[in-house]
Each structure stands twice: as structure tokens, then as C-alpha cells.
C-alpha positions as CSV (number, residue, x, y, z in Angstrom):
1,X,-0.3,-29.7,8.3
2,X,1.1,-28.9,11.9
3,X,3.2,-26.0,13.0
4,X,7.1,-26.2,11.9
5,X,10.0,-25.4,13.8
6,X,13.0,-23.4,12.8
7,X,16.7,-23.6,12.8
8,X,19.6,-21.5,14.3
9,X,20.4,-19.6,11.0
10,X,16.9,-18.6,10.5
11,X,16.9,-17.2,14.0
12,X,19.9,-15.3,13.3
13,X,18.5,-13.9,10.1
14,X,15.2,-12.9,12.0
15,X,16.9,-11.2,14.7
16,X,19.3,-9.2,12.1
17,X,16.0,-8.1,10.4
18,X,14.4,-7.0,13.7
19,X,17.5,-5.0,14.6
20,X,17.5,-3.3,11.3
21,X,13.7,-2.8,11.5
22,X,14.3,-0.8,14.7
23,X,17.0,1.4,13.1
24,X,14.9,2.1,10.1
25,X,12.0,2.9,12.2
26,X,13.9,5.4,14.4
27,X,15.5,8.9,13.6
28,X,18.6,7.7,15.4
29,X,18.7,4.9,18.0
30,X,21.4,3.5,20.2
31,X,22.2,-0.1,20.9
32,X,21.1,0.1,24.3
33,X,17.6,1.2,23.0
34,X,17.6,-1.3,20.4
35,X,18.3,-4.1,23.1
36,X,15.5,-2.6,25.4
37,X,12.9,-2.6,22.5
38,X,13.6,-6.0,21.0
39,X,14.7,-8.0,24.1
40,X,17.7,-9.1,22.6
41,X,20.8,-9.4,24.7
42,X,23.3,-6.2,24.4
43,X,25.9,-8.9,22.9
44,X,23.5,-9.9,20.2
45,X,22.5,-6.3,19.2
46,X,26.1,-5.4,19.2
47,X,27.2,-8.4,17.1
48,X,24.5,-7.6,14.4
49,X,25.1,-4.0,14.5
50,X,28.6,-4.6,13.8
51,X,27.9,-6.7,10.7
52,X,25.4,-4.3,9.5
53,X,28.1,-1.6,9.5
54,X,30.6,-3.6,7.9
55,X,28.1,-4.3,5.2
56,X,27.4,-0.5,4.9
57,X,23.7,-0.8,5.4
58,X,24.0,0.9,8.7
59,X,26.3,3.7,10.0
60,X,27.2,5.5,13.1
61,X,25.8,9.1,13.3
62,X,26.2,11.3,16.4
63,X,26.0,11.0,19.8
64,X,23.3,10.8,22.2
65,X,23.5,11.7,26.3
66,X,21.8,9.3,28.5
67,X,20.4,10.3,31.8
68,X,23.5,8.9,33.5
69,X,25.6,11.4,31.4
70,X,27.1,8.7,29.4
71,X,27.2,9.2,25.7
72,X,25.9,6.8,23.5
73,X,26.5,6.1,19.5
74,X,23.3,6.7,17.4
75,X,22.7,4.5,14.5
76,X,20.9,5.2,11.2
77,X,20.2,3.4,8.2
78,X,22.7,4.3,5.3
79,X,20.0,5.3,2.7
80,X,22.3,5.2,-0.3
81,X,23.8,1.7,0.4
82,X,21.2,0.3,-2.2
83,X,18.0,0.9,-3.9
84,X,14.8,-0.6,-5.0
85,X,12.6,-0.1,-8.1
86,X,8.9,0.0,-8.0
87,X,6.2,-0.3,-10.8
88,X,2.6,0.0,-10.4
89,X,0.8,-1.7,-13.2
90,X,-2.7,-0.1,-13.6
91,X,-5.1,-0.5,-16.5
92,X,-4.9,3.1,-17.1
93,X,-1.3,4.0,-16.2
94,X,2.1,2.6,-15.7
95,X,4.4,4.3,-12.8
96,X,7.8,3.5,-12.2
97,X,10.1,5.0,-9.1
98,X,13.3,4.3,-7.8
99,X,13.8,4.6,-3.9
100,X,16.6,4.5,-1.5
101,X,16.9,2.1,1.6
102,X,14.4,4.6,3.4
103,X,11.9,4.3,0.8
104,X,12.6,7.9,-0.3
105,X,11.8,8.5,-4.1
106,X,14.6,9.8,-6.2
107,X,12.8,9.7,-9.6
108,X,9.3,8.9,-10.5
109,X,7.7,8.6,-14.1
110,X,4.3,7.7,-15.3
111,X,3.2,6.6,-18.9
112,X,-0.3,5.7,-20.2
113,X,-0.8,1.9,-20.3
114,X,-1.0,0.9,-24.0
115,X,-4.9,0.7,-24.4
116,X,-6.0,-3.0,-24.9
117,X,-2.5,-4.1,-24.4
118,X,-1.6,-7.9,-23.8
119,X,0.9,-9.0,-21.4
120,X,3.7,-9.1,-23.8
121,X,3.2,-5.4,-24.8
122,X,2.8,-4.4,-21.3
123,X,5.9,-6.2,-20.3
124,X,7.9,-4.5,-22.9
125,X,6.6,-1.0,-21.7
126,X,7.5,-1.7,-18.1
127,X,10.9,-2.6,-19.1
128,X,11.5,0.5,-21.1
129,X,10.0,2.6,-18.4
130,X,12.6,1.0,-15.7
131,X,15.3,1.6,-18.2
132,X,14.5,5.4,-18.2
133,X,13.8,5.8,-14.7
134,X,17.5,4.2,-13.9
135,X,18.9,6.3,-16.3
136,X,17.6,9.4,-15.1
137,X,18.2,8.8,-11.7
138,X,21.8,7.7,-12.2
139,X,21.4,4.6,-10.2
140,X,23.5,1.7,-11.4
141,X,21.4,-1.6,-12.1
142,X,24.0,-3.4,-9.9
143,X,22.9,-1.4,-6.9
144,X,19.3,-2.2,-7.2
145,X,18.2,-5.0,-4.8
146,X,15.1,-5.8,-7.0
147,X,12.0,-4.6,-8.7
148,X,8.6,-4.7,-6.7
149,X,5.6,-5.0,-9.2
150,X,2.2,-3.8,-7.9
151,X,-0.6,-5.4,-10.2
152,X,-4.3,-5.7,-10.2
153,X,-5.6,-8.9,-8.3
154,X,-6.1,-11.8,-7.7
155,X,-2.6,-13.0,-7.9
156,X,-1.6,-16.3,-7.4
157,X,1.9,-15.9,-5.5
158,X,3.4,-19.4,-6.0
159,X,3.9,-19.1,-9.6
160,X,3.7,-15.3,-9.7
161,X,0.6,-15.3,-11.8
162,X,-2.2,-12.4,-12.4
163,X,-5.4,-14.5,-12.5
164,X,-8.2,-12.8,-14.4
165,X,-8.6,-9.1,-13.1
166,X,-11.8,-8.0,-13.8
167,X,-10.4,-4.7,-15.7
168,X,-8.1,-6.7,-17.9
169,X,-9.9,-9.0,-20.5
170,X,-7.9,-11.8,-21.6
171,X,-5.2,-12.0,-18.7
172,X,-6.0,-15.5,-17.4
173,X,-3.0,-16.9,-15.5
174,X,-0.4,-14.5,-17.0
175,X,3.1,-15.2,-15.5
176,X,3.8,-11.7,-15.0
177,X,6.7,-12.1,-12.3
178,X,8.7,-14.2,-14.7
179,X,8.0,-12.0,-17.8
180,X,9.1,-8.7,-16.1
181,X,12.1,-10.6,-14.6
182,X,13.1,-11.6,-17.9
183,X,12.7,-8.4,-19.5
184,X,14.5,-6.1,-16.9
185,X,17.3,-8.4,-15.7
186,X,16.0,-7.7,-12.0
187,X,14.6,-10.2,-9.3
188,X,10.9,-9.5,-9.0
189,X,8.6,-9.1,-5.9
190,X,4.9,-9.3,-6.9
191,X,1.9,-8.2,-5.0
192,X,-1.4,-6.7,-5.6
193,X,-1.6,-2.9,-5.8
194,X,-3.3,-2.4,-2.4
195,X,-1.2,-4.7,-0.4
196,X,1.8,-2.9,-1.9
197,X,0.5,0.5,-1.0
198,X,-0.1,-1.0,2.7
199,X,3.6,-2.2,2.7
200,X,4.6,1.3,1.6
201,X,2.6,2.9,4.5
202,X,4.3,0.5,6.8
203,X,7.9,1.4,5.5
204,X,7.7,5.0,4.8
205,X,4.2,6.5,5.3
206,X,1.5,6.7,8.0
207,X,1.7,3.0,9.2
208,X,5.4,3.3,10.4
209,X,5.8,1.9,13.8
210,X,1.9,0.9,13.9
211,X,1.3,-2.8,14.9
212,X,-2.3,-3.1,13.8
213,X,-3.6,-1.2,10.8
214,X,-5.9,-1.3,7.8
215,X,-5.3,0.4,4.6
216,X,-8.1,1.2,2.1
217,X,-6.7,1.8,-1.5
218,X,-8.8,3.9,-3.8
219,X,-8.0,3.3,-7.6
220,X,-10.1,2.0,-10.3
221,X,-11.8,-0.3,-7.8
222,X,-11.5,-0.4,-4.0
223,X,-8.6,-2.7,-2.4
224,X,-7.3,-3.1,0.8
225,X,-4.0,-4.3,3.0
226,X,-3.7,-5.4,6.6
227,X,-0.8,-5.2,8.9
228,X,-1.5,-7.3,12.0
229,X,1.1,-7.6,14.9
230,X,3.5,-5.6,12.7
231,X,3.1,-8.3,10.1
232,X,1.5,-8.1,6.5
233,X,-1.7,-10.3,6.8
234,X,-2.1,-12.1,3.4
235,X,-4.4,-14.9,4.3
236,X,-4.6,-18.5,2.8
237,X,-4.6,-17.7,-0.7
238,X,-2.6,-14.5,-0.5
239,X,-5.3,-12.2,-1.2
240,X,-6.8,-11.1,2.2
241,X,-8.2,-7.7,2.8
242,X,-10.7,-7.4,-0.2
243,X,-12.3,-4.6,1.5
244,X,-14.0,-3.5,-1.7
245,X,-16.0,-6.7,-1.7
246,X,-17.6,-6.1,1.9
247,X,-21.4,-6.1,1.1
248,X,-22.7,-2.9,2.8
249,X,-26.2,-2.9,1.0
250,X,-28.0,-6.2,0.8
251,X,-30.3,-4.8,-1.9
252,X,-27.6,-3.2,-3.8
253,X,-26.3,-3.7,-7.3
254,X,-24.8,-6.9,-8.2
255,X,-20.7,-7.1,-8.3
256,X,-18.9,-8.9,-10.5
257,X,-17.4,-11.0,-7.7
258,X,-20.9,-12.6,-7.4
259,X,-22.0,-10.5,-4.2
260,X,-24.4,-8.0,-4.1
261,X,-24.1,-4.4,-2.5
262,X,-20.5,-4.6,-2.4
263,X,-18.6,-1.4,-1.4
264,X,-16.9,-1.2,-4.7
265,X,-20.0,-1.6,-6.7
266,X,-21.2,1.5,-4.8
267,X,-18.4,3.8,-4.2
268,X,-15.8,3.2,-7.2
269,X,-15.1,5.9,-9.7
270,X,-17.5,4.2,-12.2
271,X,-20.1,4.0,-9.6
272,X,-20.1,7.6,-8.4
273,X,-20.2,8.6,-12.3
274,X,-23.2,6.4,-13.0
275,X,-24.9,7.8,-9.7
276,X,-24.3,11.3,-10.7
277,X,-25.8,10.7,-14.4
278,X,-28.8,8.7,-12.9
279,X,-29.7,11.9,-10.6
280,X,-29.0,14.4,-13.5
281,X,-31.4,12.1,-16.0
282,X,-34.1,12.1,-13.1
283,X,-34.2,15.8,-13.3
284,X,-32.1,16.4,-9.8
285,X,-29.6,18.9,-9.4
286,X,-31.0,21.6,-11.9
287,X,-28.7,24.1,-10.2
288,X,-25.8,21.8,-10.5
289,X,-22.6,22.6,-12.6
290,X,-22.9,19.1,-13.8
291,X,-26.3,19.6,-15.2
292,X,-24.7,22.1,-17.5
293,X,-22.3,19.5,-19.1
294,X,-23.0,17.2,-21.9
295,X,-24.1,13.8,-19.7
296,X,-21.5,11.8,-21.7
297,X,-18.7,14.2,-20.6
298,X,-19.6,13.6,-17.0
299,X,-16.8,11.8,-15.6
300,X,-15.2,11.0,-12.3
301,X,-12.8,14.1,-12.4
302,X,-15.8,16.5,-13.2
303,X,-17.8,14.8,-10.2
304,X,-15.1,15.0,-7.7
305,X,-13.9,18.5,-8.7
306,X,-17.6,19.6,-8.5
307,X,-18.0,18.1,-4.7
308,X,-14.7,19.8,-4.0
309,X,-16.1,23.2,-5.0
310,X,-19.4,22.5,-3.0
311,X,-21.6,21.7,-5.9
312,X,-24.8,20.4,-4.1
313,X,-25.5,17.3,-6.4
314,X,-22.0,16.2,-6.3
315,X,-21.6,16.7,-2.7
316,X,-24.8,14.4,-2.0
317,X,-23.1,11.7,-4.4
318,X,-19.9,11.7,-2.6
319,X,-21.3,12.1,0.9
320,X,-23.6,9.1,0.3
321,X,-20.4,7.1,-1.0
322,X,-18.3,8.2,2.2
323,X,-21.3,6.7,4.4
324,X,-21.1,3.5,2.7
325,X,-17.3,3.5,3.2
326,X,-17.6,4.3,6.9
327,X,-20.1,1.3,7.2
328,X,-17.5,-0.8,5.8
329,X,-14.6,0.7,7.9
330,X,-16.6,0.1,11.2
331,X,-17.1,-3.4,10.3
332,X,-13.2,-4.0,9.7
333,X,-12.5,-2.2,13.0
334,X,-15.0,-4.3,15.0
335,X,-13.6,-7.4,13.6
336,X,-9.8,-6.8,13.8
337,X,-9.7,-4.0,16.7
338,X,-7.0,-2.0,14.6
339,X,-5.3,0.9,15.9
340,X,-5.4,3.1,12.6
341,X,-7.2,3.2,9.3
342,X,-5.2,4.7,6.5
343,X,-7.1,5.9,3.4
344,X,-5.1,6.4,0.2
345,X,-4.7,5.9,-3.6
346,X,-5.1,8.1,-6.4
347,X,-8.9,7.8,-6.7
348,X,-9.1,9.7,-3.3
349,X,-8.0,13.0,-5.0
350,X,-10.2,16.0,-4.1
351,X,-12.5,14.2,-2.2
352,X,-10.3,12.9,0.8
353,X,-11.4,15.0,3.4
354,X,-15.1,14.3,2.9
355,X,-14.2,10.5,3.1
356,X,-12.2,11.2,6.3
357,X,-14.7,13.0,8.0
358,X,-17.2,10.4,7.4
359,X,-14.9,7.6,8.6
360,X,-13.8,9.5,11.7
361,X,-17.3,10.3,12.8
362,X,-18.4,6.6,12.4
363,X,-15.4,5.3,14.4
364,X,-16.0,7.6,17.2
365,X,-19.7,6.7,17.5
366,X,-20.2,3.1,16.0
367,X,-17.4,0.8,17.0
368,X,-17.6,-1.5,20.1
369,X,-14.3,-0.4,21.6
370,X,-15.0,3.4,21.2
371,X,-15.1,4.0,25.1
372,X,-11.8,2.4,25.4
373,X,-9.8,4.0,22.5
374,X,-10.8,5.7,19.3
375,X,-9.4,4.3,16.2
376,X,-7.3,7.0,14.3
377,X,-7.9,7.7,10.6
378,X,-5.1,9.4,8.4
379,X,-4.8,10.0,4.8
380,X,-1.8,8.5,3.4
381,X,1.2,10.9,3.1
382,X,2.2,8.9,0.1
383,X,-0.8,10.3,-1.7
384,X,-1.3,9.5,-5.3
385,X,2.2,7.6,-5.4
386,X,1.2,5.1,-2.5
387,X,1.1,2.1,-5.0
388,X,4.2,2.7,-6.8
389,X,6.2,3.6,-3.6
390,X,4.6,0.6,-2.1
391,X,5.7,-1.4,-5.0
392,X,9.3,-0.5,-4.3
393,X,8.8,-1.1,-0.6
394,X,7.9,-4.6,-1.5
395,X,11.5,-5.2,-2.1
396,X,12.7,-3.4,1.1
397,X,10.1,-5.3,3.1
398,X,11.1,-8.6,1.8
399,X,14.7,-7.9,2.3
400,X,15.1,-6.3,5.5
401,X,11.7,-6.6,7.5
402,X,11.4,-9.3,9.9
403,X,9.3,-11.9,8.6
404,X,7.5,-14.3,11.1
405,X,6.1,-16.5,8.3
406,X,9.8,-17.2,7.3
407,X,10.9,-17.9,10.8
408,X,8.2,-20.6,11.2
409,X,8.9,-22.3,7.9
410,X,11.4,-25.0,7.1
């Protein structure tokens, strides 16, 4: 199929989103600055801003003195003009948040995912949690723009289905988007948890204003998200950036995806626990704190806490994983020539500094473009809440951010 054109109403909607995007990214910006940054005429910017103020989305807030001495009115997003709800559906935990238009959380709650629960039970648990969060926050349902749902992939976006995630047996082509919408009465935007977290970074985290960055998400597995040219890159099946399935060790273990030596098969929580147990069973680390535990009680928390305290066996396990991660990151950086790598997700807790140092060193010494510029590495400021805040940001992003894909569609 060839490239399609567009019509004037879509251009107007796109320009509106471009202007709002500038206001959202800045901590106060004038109409003149918006025109300079976007290439839109001052008249177009003024017309768009006027409508945004009437709608209550943008407010005038303070004055800025220009070099010529003339004062300019600053514009800011009216953060309480609307809200979004985010839900992160993880096989182990359900998280829910309500955020304002700047992506700032008002209330966040977590509940264990009912063990072995099927789609109906999980949907009911999501609806109950959404009700509780809205009640606690005092946000009226009518002021909520929608609900963003971050779920394990793969996801078939067109029908809004989860398609056989490896950690959810029996979840084959589950129409989760329709089910959650019916249970909550809110319009639902669905995406995989790693892409949602990347959108959260772009909206309210380390990726604000960054044109090209890669997000590595550490949860039960290793996921990813890509922002290229200020746009979320989803790929042909809408499941791009599966960084966890980059093969970094050709002679490595088989992965459920069909590949061998995948990053996820080497550095997921389950992989790190298995490696620690293997070393202990082989008689390594006699002086390790882990050697004093019952082998069955050696879990991910004990491994990463031991590494954080300097336990030699745990440090070796984590540093080996960090080296595999660094190899994958260098590959992504060489292929995409990104400006920034963000590391985030609850699976990073207590070992984030070791991972960051390994990635920083690799990017500084092993990328092709390192003599031109070094790719930055940042830990997500959203921390363990990256996926749930990102879920809420799905709604804000779809509603307010300029989408080139929409501009070029019929």
C-alpha cells in the first residue's frame, strides 16, 4: 500500500497537539517561543492557544521579560483540567494509579494478582482496584479521560487482545481491552508494559524532550520501548523493541521464543536465581551469605540484596548479567544511533547501579559513534512505578501528543 495523504482537519488536530506538547514539556513558555520551536506562524499558535485556554487545558501563568524588554505571557498546562487512570497487569501484581494532565500521580495502589486467575477474575479485580483508587483520590469518573492498561505481551492491537503471554497459561487471544472497558465504564488504551513505561518516561520521566531513546524494562522478563524522532516506534505488528529477545550468547540456553541465548534467558530474575543456585550447588561461594541459606529459599530478592551488600558470589552473578545487558544495549545503540538509554522497572531494585555502570562503560568504549558523542544512560526517575505511570500516560499520549501516524492516515 502506498503512502496516504491527509486532510486539513487532521493537520489542525496535529498542530494543536504539537503546541500542547511544547507547553507540556516546558515549565512555562511564551507564544513566541512556541512559534520559534515548532515553525508554526504566530497567528496559528495564538489561535490554538486561545482555544486551549477556553477549553481549560492551558492557563496563562506569569510573565517573561524578553531581551528587548517586552514582557511575554507564559503558558502552562492546567494540570487538574483532567485525569487519567493507569493499570499495570503483572502476573504477580496489579497496580493502579490516577494522574493529572502532567502525569503526576495522585494515588497509587497495589494488590496481588489472584494466583492462577483467568481473564474474568483478573478483570473483576482490575475494576475493583480502579473504583478504590478513584474513591481515595476524590477524582470524579466523569473527569477521567480514560484508562491505560499495561499488560504482558504479545498484544494484537487491532482487536485489543493479549496473545498467549509466556507467563500466563491459558491466556490465548483474550479480548482484555473490551473486557476492562465494559467492567470499568472507561475507554481503554492497551499496550504492553514495556512500551507503556517508555511512554511514561517520554511524558513525565527521563525521556522528556528527547528525540531518540531506548527504554529497557526489567520485570519478570526483559522488555523494551523505543522513541524515534519523538514518536513511539511500534513496528509492523505493534510489538517492536523486544530487547529481551536479542541473542547475546549463541551457545546460551534455549528461550521460549525459539531463539537461543536471549538476553531474557540470561538475566531475568528466574535466570539469576538459577545461576546463583547452580554456583552454590557446584560448591562455589563457600563464604557467601547465600551459602548459609536453604537452597530453596534462594530467590531473586536474596540474590539482589546480597549483591547490594557486596556478597562476592551474588556480585559475580549480577555483574555477569550486567555484561550481557551491556552487549545488548551496544547492539541497539549501534543500530538505532539513539541519544539516551533508560533503565527502569521493579526488577532493577538494588542492582540498578551495577547495571548502569556496565552499560555506561560499554557505550563509552564499544559503540561506533563514541568519538562523536557518548550515549547517555539514566535510571528511570519513575522507579518501580514506571509501568503503571506509563499506563496512565498511554491515555495522555494518545489524547494530547502529536501522532505522525495519525496525520498520515486517512
